C-alpha positions, 0 to 999 in steps of 0.5 A: 340410381338403383339398377332396378328402378326405372329412370323415370315414369309417369302414373296417371298423369293429368295436366289441365290448363284453364277452367270452365269452357276454357279448360284444356286437358293436355294430359288425360291419364298418361302412364309410361315407364322409361327404363335406364339406358333406353332412348325413347321418342315421343310423337303425335299430332300438334296439340297431342300433349307430347311437350307437356308430358316432357315438361312434367316428366322433367319437373319443369311443370307440375301435374294437375293429378297423378305422379311423375318420378325420376328414379325413385323420387316423386316430383310432386312432393318436392318443394321448388328448391329441392326440385331445382337441386334434383334437376341440376344433379340428375337431369340434362335438357336440350330444347329448341330455345338454346338457353345459352349465356351470351357473355360465356364462351361455348366451352363455358356454357358447356360446363356451366351446369357442372360449375354451378354444382361445383363439379368439373367434367371428366376431361376424356368424356368432355372431349368425346362430347365436344368432338361428337358434336363438332365444336372442337374449333368453336369452344372460344366463340360466344353464342353470337359468333355461332350459327343457330345449329352450332348453338344447338350443338353447344346446348346438346353438349351441355346436357350430356357432359355431366352424364345426367341420369336422364336427358329430356330433348325437345326437337333437338335436331329441329334447327340443324341441317340434316348432316349436323342433325344426324351427327347429333342424333347419332351421338345420342344413340351411342350415349344410350348404347355405350354409356347407358344414358337414358334419353326421352326426346320429343320430335315431329320428324320420323327420321329423328325418332328412328334413332330411338329404341321405341316410339310412344304415340300421343293423341288428345293427351293419351298414349295411343300406340307404341312402336319398338325398334322403329324405322322411319317408314313405320313411324311416318305411317303411324303418324299419318294414321293418327292425323287422319 
């Protein structure tokens, strides 16, 4: 990716579901830029449009109007096949639904995106990722033999092991106990700091958001505030004000 180009951006993003009386404007003209190597949290009250923004930025859903870019590629202009290839090549995902393949081991699940693309993980980076998410002794286990928290850590390792240009994370620590959650978020923080990994994370948890470089706040499909270098107390106060 060109170093001068943002990792991702949205310009006037509009997403409408339904029509007539049933119309819901989930995104209402959102413009935001996500710089390379930056860890951004997206927050807002329930129904604010944060998950819709994440899905449209990641190419999992298409906008009604406006545009989104990953690097210098505008997603709306891509055919489905090209969009699939872009996601496979450039994007990592960590979602609440783990989306693991039940017949594969943890190790095979972690390396699946690379295997599909015909690549192999760099051994030292793979070991670092696996160690950071605490899975070194669980790699031969299948998902059914892992706890929910362990399955989420497999999903996180899978997203990071290919060193994608950008990782989109939807409540990545939501199903983890506090210790495991902090370890995962700490690893995501170091991935941004030490390896220039760009991360965009939706969360409702002020403590999780405090790991980010900045927090963007949405309400009614619009960006209404932003907080650089946030701490959990500041984030909590902003959220309370938005929900009031």
